[in-house]
C-alpha positions as CSV (number, residue, x, y, z in Angstrom):
1,X,32.9,11.2,-5.0
2,X,31.5,9.5,-2.0
3,X,27.8,7.9,-2.3
4,X,25.4,9.0,0.2
5,X,24.0,6.4,2.4
6,X,21.0,7.2,4.6
7,X,21.0,6.0,8.3
8,X,17.9,5.2,10.1
9,X,18.1,8.0,12.7
10,X,18.7,10.8,9.9
11,X,15.5,10.1,8.0
12,X,12.5,12.5,8.4
13,X,9.2,10.9,7.8
14,X,6.5,12.5,6.3
15,X,2.6,11.8,6.1
16,X,0.8,11.5,2.9
17,X,-3.1,11.0,2.3
18,X,-4.2,9.5,-1.2
19,X,-7.8,9.8,-2.3
20,X,-8.5,6.4,-4.3
21,X,-11.7,7.5,-6.0
22,X,-12.0,6.2,-9.6
23,X,-8.1,5.2,-9.6
24,X,-7.0,1.9,-10.9
25,X,-5.9,-0.6,-8.1
26,X,-2.5,-1.6,-9.6
27,X,-1.5,1.8,-10.6
28,X,-2.5,3.3,-7.2
29,X,-0.5,0.1,-5.5
30,X,2.6,0.8,-7.4
31,X,2.7,4.6,-6.6
32,X,2.0,3.9,-3.0
33,X,4.7,1.4,-2.8
34,X,7.4,3.7,-4.0
35,X,6.5,6.2,-1.5
36,X,6.6,3.8,1.2
37,X,9.9,2.7,-0.2
38,X,11.2,6.3,-0.3
39,X,11.9,6.1,-4.1
40,X,10.6,9.7,-4.4
41,X,13.2,11.1,-2.4
42,X,16.9,11.9,-3.3
43,X,18.1,10.1,0.0
44,X,16.9,6.6,-1.2
45,X,19.0,4.0,0.1
46,X,18.1,0.3,-0.8
47,X,18.8,-1.3,2.5
48,X,17.2,1.4,4.7
49,X,13.8,1.9,5.2
50,X,13.5,5.9,3.8
51,X,10.0,5.8,3.0
52,X,7.1,7.9,4.4
53,X,3.8,7.0,6.0
54,X,0.9,6.7,3.5
55,X,-2.9,6.8,4.3
56,X,-5.4,5.7,1.4
57,X,-8.9,7.0,1.8
58,X,-11.8,5.8,-0.3
59,X,-10.7,2.2,-0.8
60,X,-14.1,1.0,-1.7
61,X,-14.1,3.4,-4.9
62,X,-11.0,2.0,-6.3
63,X,-11.5,0.5,-10.0
64,X,-10.3,-2.9,-11.4
65,X,-10.0,-2.9,-15.1
66,X,-11.3,-5.4,-17.5
67,X,-13.1,-8.6,-16.2
68,X,-10.9,-8.9,-13.0
69,X,-13.7,-8.1,-10.5
70,X,-15.2,-11.9,-11.9
71,X,-12.0,-13.6,-13.1
72,X,-9.2,-12.4,-10.5
73,X,-9.1,-14.5,-7.0
74,X,-7.3,-14.0,-3.8
75,X,-5.8,-17.4,-2.8
76,X,-4.4,-18.1,0.3
77,X,-3.6,-21.0,2.6
78,X,-5.1,-21.8,6.3
79,X,-2.1,-24.1,7.2
80,X,-4.3,-27.0,7.4
81,X,-4.5,-30.0,5.2
82,X,-7.1,-29.2,2.4
83,X,-7.0,-25.5,3.4
84,X,-6.7,-23.7,0.1
85,X,-9.2,-20.6,0.0
86,X,-10.1,-18.6,-2.8
87,X,-12.1,-15.4,-2.6
88,X,-13.4,-13.7,-5.9
89,X,-12.3,-9.8,-5.9
90,X,-15.7,-9.1,-6.6
91,X,-16.7,-10.2,-3.0
92,X,-13.3,-9.1,-1.3
93,X,-14.2,-5.4,-2.8
94,X,-17.7,-5.8,-1.2
95,X,-16.5,-7.0,2.1
96,X,-13.4,-5.8,3.0
97,X,-11.9,-3.0,0.2
98,X,-9.0,-1.9,2.5
99,X,-7.7,-5.7,2.6
100,X,-7.9,-5.7,-1.2
101,X,-5.6,-2.4,-1.5
102,X,-3.4,-3.7,1.1
103,X,-2.5,-7.1,-0.6
104,X,-1.8,-5.3,-4.0
105,X,0.6,-2.9,-2.1
106,X,2.1,-5.9,-0.2
107,X,2.9,-7.5,-3.6
108,X,4.9,-4.7,-4.8
109,X,7.0,-4.2,-1.9
110,X,10.4,-6.4,-1.1
111,X,9.5,-9.8,0.3
112,X,11.8,-9.5,3.5
113,X,11.8,-7.9,7.0
114,X,12.5,-4.2,5.3
115,X,9.2,-4.8,3.2
116,X,7.1,-5.8,6.0
117,X,8.4,-2.9,8.1
118,X,7.3,-0.7,5.1
119,X,3.8,-2.0,5.0
120,X,3.3,-1.1,8.6
121,X,3.4,2.6,7.3
122,X,0.4,2.2,5.1
123,X,-3.2,2.6,6.5
124,X,-6.4,2.1,4.4
125,X,-9.8,3.4,5.2
126,X,-12.9,2.4,3.0
127,X,-14.5,5.8,3.6
128,X,-13.2,9.4,3.2
129,X,-12.7,9.8,7.0
130,X,-9.7,8.8,8.7
131,X,-8.3,9.2,12.1
132,X,-4.9,10.8,11.4
133,X,-5.7,14.3,11.2
134,X,-3.0,15.0,14.0
135,X,0.0,14.1,11.8
136,X,-0.9,16.8,9.6
137,X,-0.9,14.5,6.3
138,X,-0.3,16.3,2.9
139,X,-2.4,15.2,-0.1
140,X,-0.6,13.3,-2.6
141,X,-1.9,13.3,-6.2
142,X,-1.2,10.7,-8.7
């Protein structure tokens, strides 16, 4: 019996929309990452991007459990000497909730060129409106 290996030209990509209202950030991110990877399809192949496009709406209404809003920090480096920066998640969720969801999903994707390619298929919106109605996205429930 031969193992099926998907080819990039044979993959049919769909669009999904996810409402993030009252969903826990980590659980939302892991489910979205598996759809971006294509693990929900029977044609999943690890070395080919078989995943679908995902639109996440209402990112501002996502929930962090426990004391994570006060205790969790997004840490990054500017590239300059002494350029280590930390932003508290409470401030990050107020100013840029799309970035918080994007960072959570990015952390659950592979750290290589394929993972960066998968992340480009994610669209995040703070409100309930998005500009991808032409793609006819299917609602996805978690």
